[in-house]
C-alpha positions in Angstrom: 40.7 3.7 57.3 40.0 7.2 56.0 41.5 6.5 52.6 39.4 3.3 52.3 36.3 5.2 53.2 37.0 7.9 50.6 37.7 5.2 48.0 34.4 3.4 48.8 32.5 6.7 48.5 34.1 7.4 45.1 33.3 3.9 44.0 29.7 4.2 45.2 29.2 7.5 43.3 30.8 6.1 40.2 28.6 3.0 40.4 25.4 5.1 40.8 26.5 7.3 37.8 27.2 4.2 35.7 23.9 2.6 36.7 21.9 5.7 35.8 23.7 5.9 32.4 23.0 2.3 31.7 19.4 2.7 32.6 19.1 5.7 30.3 20.8 3.8 27.5 18.4 0.9 27.9 15.3 3.2 27.9 16.6 5.0 24.8 17.2 1.7 23.0 13.7 0.5 24.0 12.2 3.8 22.7 14.1 3.4 19.5 13.0 -0.1 18.9 9.4 0.8 19.7 9.4 3.7 17.3 11.2 1.7 14.6 8.4 -0.9 14.8 5.7 1.8 14.3 7.3 3.2 11.2 6.0 0.6 8.6 2.5 1.1 9.9 2.8 4.9 9.7 4.3 4.7 6.2 1.4 2.5 5.1 -1.1 4.9 6.5 0.6 7.8 4.9 0.5 6.1 1.5 -3.1 5.1 1.9 -4.1 8.7 2.8 -2.1 10.1 -0.1 -3.7 7.8 -2.6 -7.1 8.6 -1.2 -6.5 12.3 -1.7 -5.2 11.6 -5.2 -8.3 9.6 -6.0 -10.5 12.5 -4.9 -8.5 15.0 -7.0 -8.7 12.7 -10.0 -12.5 12.3 -9.6 -13.1 16.0 -9.2 -10.9 16.7 -12.3 -12.9 14.1 -14.3 -16.2 15.6 -13.2 -15.1 19.1 -14.2 -13.8 18.0 -17.6 -17.1 16.2 -18.2 -19.0 19.3 -17.2 -16.9 21.5 -19.5 -17.5 19.1 -22.4 -21.2 19.0 -21.7 -21.4 22.8 -21.5 -19.5 23.0 -24.8 -22.0 20.6 -26.5 -24.9 22.6 -25.0 -23.4 25.9 -26.2 -23.0 24.5 -29.8 -26.7 23.8 -30.1 
């Protein structure tokens, strides 16, 4: 009777440990899938923001070049 009780307790402890490990693995898999689904949207947003910044830089550069050319023309008169 004592050996059976010890075996049952060991089996119960092993079952609890296995159940916890399975639950952690399932949660990790769900988090991974959720994050993986968000990556394309984040990548699209990053590209959009990068292109917006590049557009601002190009506009400022064009304005500064135009001002420099205008000042050169004014200086030649």
